[in-house]
MDTraj code that builds the backbone (N, CA, C; nanometers):
import mdtraj as md
import numpy as np

residues = "ILE ILE MET LEU GLU LEU ILE MET ALA ASP MET ASP THR VAL GLU LYS ARG LEU LYS ASP VAL GLN GLY GLN ALA ARG SER GLY ASP LYS GLU ALA GLN LEU ALA LEU GLY ALA LEU GLU LYS ILE LYS THR GLU LEU ASP ASN GLU HIS PRO ALA SER ASN ALA GLU LEU SER GLU ASP GLU GLN LEU ALA ILE ARG ASP LEU SER LEU ILE THR GLN LYS PRO ILE LEU THR VAL VAL ASN VAL ALA GLU GLU GLU ALA THR ARG GLU PRO LYS HIS GLU ASN GLU ILE ILE ILE SER ALA LYS ILE GLU SER GLU LEU SER GLU LEU ASP ALA GLY ASP ALA SER ALA MET LEU ASP ASP LEU GLY LEU GLU LYS THR GLY LEU ASP ARG LEU ILE THR ALA SER TYR ARG LEU LEU ASN LEU ILE THR PHE LEU THR SER GLY PRO GLU GLU THR ARG ALA TRP THR ILE GLU ASN GLY SER LYS ALA PRO LEU ALA ALA GLY VAL ILE HIS THR ASP PHE GLU LYS GLY PHE ILE ARG ALA GLU VAL ILE THR TYR LYS ASP PHE VAL GLU ASN ASN GLY GLU ASN GLY ALA LYS GLU LYS GLY VAL MET ARG LEU GLU GLY LYS ASP TYR VAL MET GLN ASP GLY ASP ILE CYS HIS PHE LEU HIS ASN ALA".split()
xyz = np.array([
    [1.8186, 3.7206, 4.3146],
    [1.7665, 3.7800, 4.4720],
    [1.6961, 3.6402, 4.5338],
    [1.6274, 3.5718, 4.4672],
    [1.5458, 3.4884, 4.4682],
    [1.6678, 3.3629, 4.5715],
    [1.7760, 3.3557, 4.4860],
    [1.8088, 3.2216, 4.5606],
    [1.9438, 3.2754, 4.6396],
    [1.9474, 3.3650, 4.6600],
    [2.0057, 3.4539, 4.7734],
    [1.9429, 3.4330, 4.9003],
    [1.8072, 3.4877, 4.9505],
    [1.6828, 3.4762, 4.9631],
    [1.6898, 3.2554, 5.0713],
    [1.6865, 3.2133, 4.9583],
    [1.7010, 3.0829, 5.0124],
    [1.8238, 3.0507, 5.0568],
    [1.9261, 3.0805, 5.0073],
    [2.0894, 3.0403, 5.1032],
    [2.0936, 3.0997, 5.1846],
    [2.0336, 3.2264, 5.2222],
    [2.0472, 3.2655, 5.3791],
    [1.9880, 3.1744, 5.4845],
    [1.8338, 3.1454, 5.4105],
    [1.7567, 3.0475, 5.4704],
    [1.8250, 2.9438, 5.5646],
    [1.9013, 2.8372, 5.4267],
    [1.9865, 2.7486, 5.4663],
    [2.1029, 2.7619, 5.5868],
    [2.1280, 2.9028, 5.5618],
    [2.2551, 2.9801, 5.6337],
    [2.2461, 2.9194, 5.7447],
    [2.1155, 2.9637, 5.8317],
    [2.0430, 2.9670, 5.9377],
    [2.0339, 2.8234, 5.9789],
    [1.9623, 2.7526, 5.9185],
    [1.9557, 2.5920, 5.9498],
    [2.1126, 2.5519, 5.9904],
    [2.1865, 2.5500, 5.8954],
    [2.3311, 2.5232, 5.9029],
    [2.4243, 2.5633, 6.0084],
    [2.3878, 2.6887, 6.0949],
    [2.4236, 2.7598, 6.2096],
    [2.3785, 2.6593, 6.3505],
    [2.2833, 2.6748, 6.3068],
    [2.2155, 2.6021, 6.3921],
    [2.2306, 2.4757, 6.4511],
    [2.2609, 2.3729, 6.3430],
    [2.2572, 2.2351, 6.3509],
    [2.4383, 2.2118, 6.4238],
    [2.5062, 2.3260, 6.3353],
    [2.6453, 2.3418, 6.3574],
    [2.6909, 2.3374, 6.4996],
    [2.5794, 2.4240, 6.6009],
    [2.6026, 2.4525, 6.7419],
    [2.5229, 2.3158, 6.8028],
    [2.4502, 2.2161, 6.7686],
    [2.4517, 2.1076, 6.7870],
    [2.5174, 1.9901, 6.8357],
    [2.6252, 2.0435, 6.7017],
    [2.6518, 1.8925, 6.6389],
    [2.8484, 1.9333, 6.7192],
    [2.8783, 2.0278, 6.7293],
    [3.0154, 2.0349, 6.7749],
    [3.0722, 2.0180, 6.8880],
    [2.9909, 2.0437, 6.9971],
    [3.0474, 1.9364, 7.1082],
    [2.9881, 1.7666, 7.1188],
    [2.8920, 1.7495, 7.0432],
    [2.9309, 1.6097, 7.0110],
    [3.0472, 1.5348, 6.9345],
    [3.0549, 1.5998, 6.8339],
    [3.2140, 1.6020, 6.7921],
    [3.3014, 1.5929, 6.8353],
    [3.3035, 1.6705, 6.9202],
    [3.4613, 1.7022, 7.0130],
    [3.4355, 1.5691, 7.1327],
    [3.3334, 1.5153, 7.1288],
    [3.3365, 1.4152, 7.2940],
    [3.3680, 1.2710, 7.1898],
    [3.3939, 1.2457, 7.0582],
    [3.4028, 1.1286, 6.9857],
    [3.2906, 1.1032, 6.9409],
    [3.1579, 1.1463, 6.9040],
    [3.1009, 1.0845, 6.8345],
    [3.0845, 1.0842, 6.6509],
    [3.0995, 0.9428, 6.6329],
    [3.1521, 0.9554, 6.5353],
    [3.0102, 1.0101, 6.3850],
    [2.8970, 0.9525, 6.4819],
    [2.8024, 1.0351, 6.3767],
    [2.8035, 1.1934, 6.3419],
    [2.8373, 1.2641, 6.4510],
    [2.8363, 1.3829, 6.4959],
    [2.9414, 1.4631, 6.3789],
    [3.0895, 1.3607, 6.4304],
    [3.1580, 1.3918, 6.3415],
    [3.1730, 1.3986, 6.1994],
    [3.0912, 1.2963, 6.1347],
    [3.0271, 1.3102, 6.0107],
    [2.9537, 1.4634, 5.9892],
    [2.8551, 1.4900, 5.9760],
    [2.7686, 1.5830, 6.0261],
    [2.8457, 1.7159, 6.0527],
    [2.9359, 1.6943, 6.1121],
    [3.0720, 1.8375, 6.1376],
    [3.1151, 1.9137, 6.0474],
    [3.1595, 1.7760, 5.9922],
    [3.2560, 1.7804, 5.8394],
    [3.1282, 1.8200, 5.7400],
    [3.0262, 1.7493, 5.7352],
    [2.9208, 1.7882, 5.5931],
    [2.9015, 1.9044, 5.5856],
    [2.9093, 1.9551, 5.7273],
    [2.7974, 2.1264, 5.7568],
    [2.8823, 2.2235, 5.7093],
    [3.0414, 2.1749, 5.7747],
    [3.1380, 2.3023, 5.7645],
    [3.1434, 2.2687, 5.5837],
    [3.1625, 2.2049, 5.4524],
    [3.1666, 2.2091, 5.3882],
    [3.0255, 2.2594, 5.3061],
    [2.9320, 2.2400, 5.3779],
    [2.8131, 2.3253, 5.2978],
    [2.8029, 2.4699, 5.3271],
    [2.8586, 2.5100, 5.4618],
    [2.8786, 2.6220, 5.4743],
    [2.9581, 2.7397, 5.4501],
    [3.0649, 2.6539, 5.4251],
    [3.1462, 2.7247, 5.3164],
    [3.1110, 2.7334, 5.1527],
    [3.0419, 2.6862, 5.1100],
    [2.9494, 2.6924, 4.9977],
    [2.8879, 2.8157, 5.0089],
    [2.7833, 2.8225, 5.0996],
    [2.6764, 2.8924, 5.1364],
    [2.7027, 3.0431, 5.1724],
    [2.8523, 3.0113, 5.2523],
    [2.9017, 3.1456, 5.2687],
    [2.9269, 3.2387, 5.1017],
    [2.9700, 3.1622, 5.0763],
    [3.0578, 3.2295, 4.8980],
    [2.9232, 3.2192, 4.8164],
    [2.7628, 3.2185, 4.8751],
    [2.6836, 3.2423, 4.7948],
    [2.6237, 3.1670, 4.6829],
    [2.6557, 3.0308, 4.7314],
    [2.6659, 2.9223, 4.6693],
    [2.5568, 2.8185, 4.7009],
    [2.5092, 2.7278, 4.6461],
    [2.3558, 2.6778, 4.6872],
    [2.4533, 2.5278, 4.7449],
    [2.3753, 2.4565, 4.8375],
    [2.4323, 2.3806, 4.8868],
    [2.4681, 2.2255, 4.8184],
    [2.4008, 2.2678, 4.7505],
    [2.4157, 2.1059, 4.6762],
    [2.5553, 2.1568, 4.5541],
    [2.6297, 2.2927, 4.5555],
    [2.7676, 2.2189, 4.5001],
    [2.8989, 2.2000, 4.5810],
    [2.8626, 2.1781, 4.7606],
    [2.9287, 2.0681, 4.8771],
    [2.9217, 1.9554, 4.8152],
    [3.0612, 1.8962, 4.8058],
    [3.0882, 1.7346, 4.7662],
    [3.0851, 1.6753, 4.8619],
    [2.9876, 1.5821, 4.8896],
    [2.9564, 1.4743, 5.0299],
    [3.0166, 1.3455, 5.0149],
    [3.0499, 1.3212, 5.1151],
    [3.0786, 1.1362, 5.0665],
    [2.9331, 1.0467, 5.0903],
    [2.9195, 0.9401, 5.0830],
    [2.7599, 0.9172, 5.1028],
    [2.7695, 0.8966, 5.2594],
    [2.8712, 0.8702, 5.3502],
    [2.8281, 0.9008, 5.4741],
    [2.7991, 1.0163, 5.5756],
    [2.8427, 1.0955, 5.4847],
    [2.8431, 1.2503, 5.5204],
    [2.6899, 1.3040, 5.4983],
    [2.6509, 1.2414, 5.3666],
    [2.5032, 1.2870, 5.3085],
    [2.4053, 1.1801, 5.4257],
    [2.4202, 1.0726, 5.4557],
    [2.3306, 1.0000, 5.5670],
    [2.3365, 1.0930, 5.7313],
    [2.4314, 1.1337, 5.6815],
    [2.4509, 1.1996, 5.8586],
    [2.3522, 1.2869, 5.8739],
    [2.3222, 1.3941, 5.7736],
    [2.2648, 1.5201, 5.7677],
    [2.1703, 1.5038, 5.6925],
    [2.0888, 1.4027, 5.6637],
    [1.9976, 1.3288, 5.5640],
    [1.8688, 1.3965, 5.6617],
    [1.8101, 1.4081, 5.7685],
    [1.7106, 1.5140, 5.7512],
    [1.7230, 1.6759, 5.8312],
    [1.8213, 1.7113, 5.7490],
    [1.8412, 1.8461, 5.7355],
    [1.7136, 1.9050, 5.6670],
    [1.6896, 1.8747, 5.5465],
    [1.6260, 1.9188, 5.4455],
    [1.6308, 2.0709, 5.3906],
    [1.7588, 2.1126, 5.3322],
    [1.8265, 2.2320, 5.2666],
    [1.7575, 2.2606, 5.1514],
    [1.6643, 2.3605, 5.1727],
    [1.6174, 2.4090, 5.0313],
    [1.7093, 2.4078, 4.9018],
    [1.8512, 2.5094, 4.9541],
    [1.9198, 2.4719, 4.7963],
    [2.0042, 2.3691, 4.7678],
    [1.9711, 2.2583, 4.9139],
    [2.0431, 2.1064, 4.8477],
    [1.9406, 2.0602, 4.7370],
    [1.8101, 2.0667, 4.6991],
    [1.7144, 2.0539, 4.6644],
    [1.7235, 2.0401, 4.4430],
    [1.6824, 1.9786, 4.4310],
    [1.6697, 2.0926, 4.2416],
    [1.6169, 2.1858, 4.2293],
    [1.6410, 2.3020, 4.1699],
    [1.6172, 2.4019, 4.1679],
    [1.5552, 2.4644, 4.0338],
    [1.4426, 2.4634, 4.0610],
    [1.4383, 2.5130, 3.8667],
    [1.3469, 2.6431, 3.9104],
    [1.3929, 2.7754, 3.7498],
    [1.3527, 2.8893, 3.8092],
    [1.3003, 2.9180, 3.6791],
    [1.1568, 2.9655, 3.6879],
    [1.0515, 2.9633, 3.6204],
    [1.0301, 3.1614, 3.6142],
    [1.0899, 3.2491, 3.5037],
    [1.0412, 3.3627, 3.4514],
    [0.9491, 3.4182, 3.4052],
    [0.8426, 3.4972, 3.4555],
    [0.7421, 3.5636, 3.3227],
    [0.7812, 3.6973, 3.3124],
    [0.7405, 3.7139, 3.2278],
    [0.8333, 3.8456, 3.1049],
    [0.6838, 3.8662, 3.0392],
    [0.7460, 4.0116, 3.0094],
    [0.6776, 4.0609, 2.8812],
    [0.7056, 3.9997, 2.7723],
    [0.5832, 3.9922, 2.6619],
    [0.5766, 3.9332, 2.5273],
    [0.7192, 3.9540, 2.4741],
    [0.7421, 4.1185, 2.5047],
    [0.9141, 4.1074, 2.3596],
    [0.9986, 4.0823, 2.4362],
    [1.0105, 4.0295, 2.5521],
    [1.1096, 3.9405, 2.5838],
    [1.1336, 3.8224, 2.5979],
    [1.0107, 3.7389, 2.5976],
    [1.0025, 3.6114, 2.5872],
    [1.1471, 3.5242, 2.4952],
    [1.2213, 3.6074, 2.3833],
    [1.3330, 3.5568, 2.3284],
    [1.4693, 3.5725, 2.4220],
    [1.4393, 3.6242, 2.5227],
    [1.5712, 3.6477, 2.6354],
    [1.6488, 3.5077, 2.6754],
    [1.7292, 3.5089, 2.6370],
    [1.8447, 3.4352, 2.6620],
    [1.8085, 3.3866, 2.8825],
    [1.7924, 3.2820, 2.8986],
    [1.8611, 3.2401, 3.0285],
    [1.9664, 3.2691, 3.0791],
    [1.9915, 3.2472, 3.2169],
    [2.0860, 3.3072, 3.3189],
    [2.1817, 3.1694, 3.3052],
    [2.0910, 3.0517, 3.3279],
    [2.1578, 2.9346, 3.3302],
    [2.0805, 2.8289, 3.3080],
    [2.1027, 2.7386, 3.2588],
    [2.0604, 2.5713, 3.2131],
    [1.9102, 2.5715, 3.2609],
    [1.8976, 2.5965, 3.4247],
    [1.8168, 2.5613, 3.4948],
    [1.7391, 2.6985, 3.5315],
    [1.7319, 2.7790, 3.3860],
    [1.6308, 2.8929, 3.4368],
    [1.5341, 2.8918, 3.2891],
    [1.3746, 2.8834, 3.3263],
    [1.2963, 2.8891, 3.2090],
    [1.2169, 3.0203, 3.1527],
    [1.2405, 3.1366, 3.0668],
    [1.1876, 3.2146, 3.0550],
    [1.0564, 3.2137, 2.9451],
    [0.9293, 3.2378, 3.0349],
    [0.8259, 3.2548, 2.9962],
    [0.7248, 3.3264, 2.9558],
    [0.6192, 3.4159, 2.8881],
    [0.5394, 3.4987, 2.8664],
    [0.4590, 3.4471, 2.8942],
    [0.3555, 3.4727, 3.0182],
    [0.2154, 3.4128, 3.0471],
    [0.1420, 3.4482, 2.9184],
    [0.1221, 3.5386, 2.8912],
    [0.0759, 3.6065, 2.7834],
    [0.0621, 3.5313, 2.6609],
    [0.1785, 3.4982, 2.6394],
    [0.1515, 3.4435, 2.5102],
    [0.1462, 3.2742, 2.5003],
    [0.1788, 3.1885, 2.6660],
    [0.0851, 3.0896, 2.6387],
    [-0.0313, 3.0381, 2.6675],
    [-0.1110, 3.1921, 2.7358],
    [-0.2190, 3.2318, 2.7314],
    [-0.2881, 3.2009, 2.5460],
    [-0.2507, 3.2508, 2.5131],
    [-0.3254, 3.2803, 2.3966],
    [-0.2607, 3.1805, 2.2918],
    [-0.1237, 3.0704, 2.3126],
    [-0.1324, 2.9435, 2.2573],
    [-0.2357, 2.8534, 2.2620],
    [-0.2913, 2.8451, 2.4454],
    [-0.3401, 2.7608, 2.4694],
    [-0.4586, 2.7718, 2.4171],
    [-0.5193, 2.8739, 2.3090],
    [-0.6754, 2.9307, 2.2712],
    [-0.6587, 2.8422, 2.1238],
    [-0.5271, 2.8206, 2.0578],
    [-0.5234, 2.7688, 1.9423],
    [-0.4689, 2.6208, 1.8873],
    [-0.5391, 2.5787, 1.8016],
    [-0.5028, 2.4357, 1.7356],
    [-0.3727, 2.4393, 1.6921],
    [-0.2831, 2.3328, 1.6961],
    [-0.1684, 2.2238, 1.6668],
    [-0.1324, 2.3551, 1.5733],
    [-0.1374, 2.4021, 1.4391],
    [-0.1265, 2.4522, 1.2895],
    [-0.1012, 2.6069, 1.3378],
    [-0.1466, 2.6496, 1.3964],
    [-0.1936, 2.8301, 1.4128],
    [-0.0802, 2.8271, 1.5374],
    [-0.0671, 2.7354, 1.6618],
    [0.0284, 2.7214, 1.7534],
    [0.1324, 2.7636, 1.6663],
    [0.1584, 2.6851, 1.6597],
    [0.3184, 2.6711, 1.5574],
    [0.3537, 2.7729, 1.4816],
    [0.2463, 2.8131, 1.4036],
    [0.2642, 2.9506, 1.3116],
    [0.2853, 3.0741, 1.3881],
    [0.1851, 3.0802, 1.5267],
    [0.2631, 3.1961, 1.6390],
    [0.3866, 3.1814, 1.6692],
    [0.3994, 3.0783, 1.7239],
    [0.5589, 3.0046, 1.7629],
    [0.7253, 3.0651, 1.6575],
    [0.6664, 3.0253, 1.5319],
    [0.7539, 3.0870, 1.4398],
    [0.7802, 3.2205, 1.4400],
    [0.6246, 3.2907, 1.4473],
    [0.6617, 3.4438, 1.4301],
    [0.7152, 3.5237, 1.5468],
    [0.7246, 3.4287, 1.6246],
    [0.7764, 3.4975, 1.7779],
    [0.9048, 3.4782, 1.7589],
    [0.9453, 3.3667, 1.7201],
    [1.1284, 3.3328, 1.6849],
    [1.1568, 3.2142, 1.8012],
    [0.9946, 3.1432, 1.8544],
    [1.0406, 3.0607, 1.9945],
    [1.0326, 2.9057, 1.8929],
    [1.0693, 2.7989, 1.9330],
    [1.0825, 2.7031, 1.8522],
    [0.9942, 2.5688, 1.9596],
    [1.0020, 2.6385, 2.0620],
    [0.8667, 2.5447, 2.1712],
    [0.8044, 2.6689, 2.2827],
    [0.7103, 2.5972, 2.3129],
    [0.5970, 2.6949, 2.3727],
    [0.7224, 2.7205, 2.5342],
    [0.6148, 2.7588, 2.6075],
    [0.6933, 2.7841, 2.7272],
    [0.6537, 2.6579, 2.8347],
    [0.5776, 2.6031, 2.7742],
    [0.5330, 2.4881, 2.8860],
    [0.5333, 2.3648, 2.8536],
    [0.6330, 2.3550, 2.7478],
    [0.7335, 2.2287, 2.6685],
    [0.8694, 2.2143, 2.7297],
    [0.9163, 2.3693, 2.7390],
    [1.0568, 2.3841, 2.8121],
    [1.0402, 2.3961, 2.9190],
    [0.9501, 2.3629, 2.9990],
    [0.9351, 2.3509, 3.1321],
    [0.9153, 2.2004, 3.1751],
    [0.8896, 2.1590, 3.0645],
    [0.8430, 1.9527, 3.1347],
    [0.9606, 1.9543, 3.0602],
    [1.0397, 1.9934, 2.9936],
    [1.1666, 1.8967, 2.9600],
    [1.2378, 1.9473, 3.0267],
    [1.2672, 2.0957, 3.0751],
    [1.3817, 2.0962, 3.2233],
    [1.3536, 2.0040, 3.3091],
    [1.1983, 2.0383, 3.3815],
    [1.1889, 1.9080, 3.4736],
    [1.2016, 1.7919, 3.4723],
    [1.1684, 1.7421, 3.3897],
    [1.2309, 1.5719, 3.3307],
    [1.3799, 1.5725, 3.3736],
    [1.4850, 1.6633, 3.3024],
    [1.6424, 1.6873, 3.3060],
    [1.6869, 1.6595, 3.4295],
    [1.5767, 1.7817, 3.4734],
    [1.6931, 1.8220, 3.6398],
    [1.6045, 1.6724, 3.7432],
    [1.5398, 1.6185, 3.6865],
    [1.4509, 1.5000, 3.8208],
    [1.5192, 1.3823, 3.7282],
    [1.6095, 1.3698, 3.5995],
    [1.6660, 1.2823, 3.5462],
    [1.5797, 1.1305, 3.5307],
    [1.4308, 1.2678, 3.4444],
    [1.3848, 1.1582, 3.4087],
    [1.3139, 1.1167, 3.2502],
    [1.3269, 1.0251, 3.2489],
    [1.2471, 1.0088, 3.0741],
    [1.1085, 0.9478, 3.0433],
    [1.0934, 0.9342, 2.9279],
    [0.9567, 0.9125, 2.8964],
    [0.9603, 0.7786, 2.7568],
    [0.9106, 0.6676, 2.8293],
    [0.9103, 0.5670, 2.6699],
    [0.7237, 0.5719, 2.6868],
    [0.6501, 0.4748, 2.5596],
    [0.5624, 0.4951, 2.5444],
    [0.5150, 0.3361, 2.5070],
    [0.4013, 0.3545, 2.5101],
    [0.3276, 0.1987, 2.4481],
    [0.2225, 0.2564, 2.3416],
    [0.1792, 0.1930, 2.2708],
    [0.1060, 0.1895, 2.1560],
    [0.0385, 0.0738, 2.1274],
    [-0.1044, 0.1119, 2.1204],
    [-0.1858, -0.0091, 2.0690],
    [-0.3117, 0.0579, 2.0002],
    [-0.3908, -0.0057, 1.9545],
    [-0.5060, 0.0214, 1.8202],
    [-0.6253, 0.1114, 1.8910],
    [-0.5964, 0.0922, 2.0526],
    [-0.6890, 0.1905, 2.1315],
    [-0.6338, 0.3636, 2.1743],
    [-0.5175, 0.3492, 2.1964],
    [-0.4440, 0.4106, 2.2680],
    [-0.2498, 0.4413, 2.2797],
    [-0.2643, 0.5400, 2.2801],
    [-0.0940, 0.5787, 2.3564],
    [-0.0584, 0.6146, 2.4206],
    [0.0102, 0.5207, 2.4871],
    [0.0328, 0.6353, 2.6796],
    [0.1646, 0.6322, 2.6956],
    [0.1796, 0.7973, 2.7438],
    [0.3221, 0.7821, 2.7876],
    [0.3514, 0.7073, 2.9645],
    [0.4546, 0.6709, 2.9796],
    [0.5062, 0.6185, 3.1317],
    [0.6668, 0.6994, 3.1215],
    [0.6631, 0.7557, 3.2696],
    [0.7801, 0.8092, 3.3598],
    [0.8266, 0.6952, 3.4029],
    [1.0285, 0.7029, 3.3843],
    [1.0833, 0.6528, 3.4562],
    [1.2167, 0.6826, 3.4932],
    [1.3348, 0.6650, 3.5868],
    [1.4514, 0.7105, 3.5977],
    [1.5015, 0.7036, 3.4998],
    [1.5971, 0.7738, 3.4565],
    [1.7236, 0.8060, 3.3236],
    [1.7724, 0.6819, 3.3735],
    [1.8557, 0.5797, 3.2648],
    [1.9059, 0.4693, 3.3498],
    [1.8366, 0.3584, 3.3939],
    [1.7186, 0.3403, 3.3935],
    [1.6270, 0.2138, 3.4176],
    [1.6395, 0.1106, 3.2552],
    [1.6321, -0.0276, 3.3549],
    [1.6726, -0.1184, 3.2289],
    [1.5246, -0.1596, 3.1952],
    [1.4738, -0.2438, 3.0710],
    [1.3696, -0.2306, 3.0353],
    [1.2461, -0.3372, 3.1230],
    [1.2821, -0.4244, 3.2063],
    [1.1990, -0.4950, 3.3076],
    [1.1825, -0.4105, 3.4305],
    [1.2399, -0.3031, 3.3956],
    [1.1725, -0.2132, 3.5637],
    [1.0927, -0.1254, 3.4532],
    [1.0875, -0.1008, 3.3626],
    [1.0160, -0.0014, 3.2409],
    [0.9246, -0.0976, 3.2683],
    [0.9240, -0.2205, 3.2284],
    [0.8127, -0.3075, 3.2526],
    [0.7062, -0.3429, 3.3632],
    [0.7756, -0.3144, 3.4553],
    [0.7193, -0.2975, 3.5691],
    [0.6313, -0.1696, 3.6084],
    [0.6761, -0.0894, 3.6173],
    [0.6071, 0.0581, 3.5830],
    [0.4384, 0.0235, 3.5226],
    [0.4006, -0.0231, 3.4454],
    [0.2842, -0.0516, 3.3724],
    [0.2014, -0.1871, 3.4626],
    [0.2865, -0.3181, 3.4638],
    [0.2422, -0.3520, 3.5985],
    [0.3498, -0.4579, 3.6279],
    [0.3308, -0.4473, 3.7963],
    [0.4061, -0.5330, 3.8346],
    [0.4417, -0.6483, 3.7620],
    [0.3917, -0.7781, 3.7016],
    [0.3714, -0.9239, 3.6670],
    [0.4938, -0.8920, 3.5177],
    [0.4406, -0.7435, 3.4979],
    [0.5668, -0.7532, 3.3351],
    [0.6859, -0.7991, 3.3904],
    [0.7036, -0.7340, 3.4769],
    [0.9378, -0.7232, 3.5604],
    [0.9369, -0.8590, 3.5904],
    [0.8052, -0.9211, 3.6385],
    [0.8090, -0.9968, 3.7323],
    [0.9015, -1.1602, 3.5983],
    [0.7699, -1.1381, 3.5531],
    [0.7818, -1.2052, 3.4387],
    [0.8072, -1.1905, 3.2536],
    [0.9126, -1.0665, 3.2834],
    [0.9888, -1.0263, 3.1508],
    [1.0439, -1.1249, 3.0756],
    [1.0367, -1.1677, 2.9975],
    [1.1016, -1.2330, 2.8139],
    [1.2193, -1.1161, 2.7488],
    [1.1507, -1.0440, 2.7178],
    [1.2261, -0.9203, 2.6076],
    [1.1000, -0.8149, 2.5755],
    [1.1737, -0.7121, 2.5123],
    [1.1050, -0.5992, 2.4733],
    [1.0921, -0.5889, 2.2907],
    [0.9733, -0.5328, 2.2295],
    [1.0022, -0.4539, 2.0892],
    [1.0173, -0.3483, 2.1249],
    [1.1443, -0.2767, 2.0341],
    [1.1374, -0.1537, 2.0756],
    [1.1891, -0.0420, 1.9220],
    [1.1128, 0.0331, 1.9236],
    [1.0646, 0.1471, 1.7954],
    [1.1558, 0.3148, 1.8626],
    [1.2085, 0.3356, 1.7809],
    [1.2632, 0.4689, 1.8693],
    [1.1752, 0.5375, 1.8070],
    [1.1452, 0.6573, 1.8772],
    [1.0030, 0.7643, 1.8613],
    [1.0180, 0.8010, 1.7042],
    [1.1806, 0.8493, 1.6799],
    [1.2425, 0.8805, 1.4956],
    [1.1780, 0.8049, 1.4313],
    [1.1887, 0.6574, 1.4322],
    [1.1658, 0.5697, 1.3288],
    [1.0232, 0.5345, 1.3417],
    [0.9570, 0.5616, 1.4192],
    [0.8419, 0.5599, 1.4670],
    [0.7252, 0.6451, 1.3331],
    [0.8031, 0.7576, 1.3624],
    [0.7222, 0.8695, 1.3266],
    [0.7968, 0.8993, 1.1196],
    [0.9061, 0.8323, 1.1248],
    [0.9384, 0.8645, 0.9978],
    [0.8556, 0.7226, 0.9412],
    [0.8415, 0.6044, 0.9614],
    [0.7805, 0.5091, 0.9000],
    [0.6266, 0.4847, 0.9236],
    [0.5791, 0.5573, 0.9744],
    [0.4018, 0.6006, 0.9870],
    [0.3910, 0.5615, 1.0651],
    [0.4336, 0.4807, 1.1759],
    [0.4257, 0.3925, 1.3197],
    [0.4751, 0.2582, 1.3014],
    [0.3599, 0.1583, 1.3781],
    [0.4905, 0.0507, 1.3869],
    [0.4666, -0.0530, 1.2776],
    [0.3820, -0.0123, 1.2068],
    [0.3712, -0.1612, 1.1105],
    [0.4873, -0.1108, 0.9835],
    [0.4975, 0.0022, 0.9439],
    [0.5823, 0.0424, 0.8662],
    [0.7552, 0.0267, 0.9203],
    [0.7593, 0.0823, 1.0413],
    [0.8739, -0.0083, 1.0779],
    [0.8952, -0.0933, 1.0910],
    [0.8181, -0.2112, 1.1461],
    [0.8799, -0.3183, 1.1134],
    [0.8729, -0.3772, 0.9384],
    [0.7831, -0.2915, 0.8743],
    [0.8346, -0.3137, 0.7155],
    [1.0052, -0.2867, 0.6860],
    [1.0451, -0.1928, 0.7619],
    [1.1806, -0.1393, 0.7427],
    [1.2716, -0.2160, 0.8248],
    [1.2217, -0.2701, 0.9053],
    [1.3333, -0.3449, 0.9806],
    [1.4053, -0.2632, 1.0895],
    [1.2907, -0.1873, 1.1424],
    [1.3634, -0.0772, 1.2636],
    [1.3532, -0.1153, 1.3407],
    [1.2277, -0.2066, 1.3888],
    [1.1545, -0.3044, 1.5322],
    [1.3016, -0.3859, 1.6007],
    [1.3695, -0.3689, 1.6688],
    [1.4198, -0.4336, 1.7548],
    [1.3650, -0.4920, 1.8890],
    [1.4833, -0.6279, 1.8733],
    [1.4305, -0.7525, 1.9775],
    [1.5269, -0.6703, 2.1057],
    [1.4927, -0.6475, 2.2427],
    [1.5688, -0.6030, 2.3694],
    [1.5740, -0.7115, 2.4940],
    [1.6465, -0.7578, 2.5339],
    [1.7012, -0.8453, 2.6534],
    [1.6646, -0.7220, 2.7667],
    [1.6908, -0.8432, 2.9369],
    [1.6635, -0.7549, 3.0348],
    [1.7289, -0.6791, 3.0533],
    [1.8811, -0.6143, 2.9673],
    [2.0150, -0.5597, 3.0189],
    [1.9921, -0.4328, 2.9292],
    [1.8514, -0.4390, 2.8547],
    [1.8231, -0.2911, 2.7525],
    [1.8259, -0.1561, 2.8520],
    [1.8831, -0.1058, 2.8403],
    [1.8899, 0.0475, 2.8904],
    [1.7740, 0.1422, 2.8301],
    [1.7167, 0.1453, 2.8877],
    [1.5533, 0.2474, 2.8285],
    [1.6311, 0.3765, 2.7938],
    [1.5721, 0.4704, 2.6414],
    [1.6358, 0.5474, 2.6036],
    [1.5213, 0.6494, 2.5959],
    [1.4827, 0.7598, 2.5745],
    [1.3979, 0.8690, 2.6249],
    [1.3578, 0.8748, 2.4693],
    [1.1879, 0.8800, 2.4697],
    [1.0836, 0.8232, 2.3348],
    [1.0818, 0.6856, 2.2951],
    [1.1717, 0.5900, 2.3745],
    [1.1155, 0.4406, 2.3412],
    [0.9858, 0.3956, 2.3005],
    [0.9437, 0.3379, 2.2562],
    [0.7895, 0.2579, 2.1785],
    [0.8392, 0.1288, 2.2630],
    [0.7199, 0.0762, 2.3348],
    [0.7793, -0.0619, 2.3487],
    [0.6757, -0.1242, 2.3209],
    [0.6844, -0.2506, 2.2947],
    [0.5682, -0.3788, 2.3779],
    [0.6922, -0.4949, 2.3880],
    [0.6465, -0.5002, 2.5689],
    [0.7052, -0.5799, 2.6242],
    [0.6494, -0.7370, 2.6751],
    [0.7642, -0.8334, 2.6299],
    [0.6495, -0.9546, 2.6114],
    [0.7239, -1.0468, 2.7924],
    [0.5790, -1.1166, 2.8702],
    [0.6409, -1.1938, 2.9180],
    [0.5991, -1.2499, 2.9326],
    [0.5881, -1.3645, 3.0639],
    [0.5296, -1.4890, 3.0719],
    [0.4019, -1.4244, 3.1578],
    [0.3313, -1.5365, 3.1383],
    [0.1771, -1.4673, 3.2488],
    [0.1447, -1.5281, 3.3992],
])
top = md.Topology()
chain = top.add_chain()
for i, resn in enumerate(residues, 1):
    res = top.add_residue(resn, chain, resSeq=i)
    for name in ("N", "CA", "C"):
        top.add_atom(name, md.element.get_by_symbol(name[0]), res)
traj = md.Trajectory(xyz[None], top)
């Protein structure tokens, strides 16, 4: 029902813009012709009760309607609050998260061990909050890498597909400019070998150059020129 309401709101926006560009397109305005083509593709999807994001638009068509700000053209994540007994219900699609606010409230008051035991009893692998964060990162095409030292371990967010120098630049712009190489340990290797020293002893720390594509959960030290 919510998605249908969003689609109807977008349909109203598209129909208004169509009226504006149709005359301009007939007069030979190339920008208007591109916008018209894009709007017609989007309207077809909306007519079929599909989100605007389903429309396959060329780069030029996307630019022609860049100011339209359609709701269903944006990434959408649906969070459904359910009763406790429905917490294990399967979502209807990959961008739907089933959460029981009551369960989440109870989990937030428990320590890690008790929370894990409660999840097992309920037949849940992760908390709703963890599933929401994971789904949000996936939808936004983001990953996390970590830096770890004697005083703190910190998580950093980057776009999926980012290379090591760009990741270094998230920490400090000088790290990207003077990037030499990255010392990388996978999260799995880090945990299985009890941290950085164990990973080094096992030989699972890698040296990666400027073309290395960062992976979710990588634990890194960036070497750079001052």
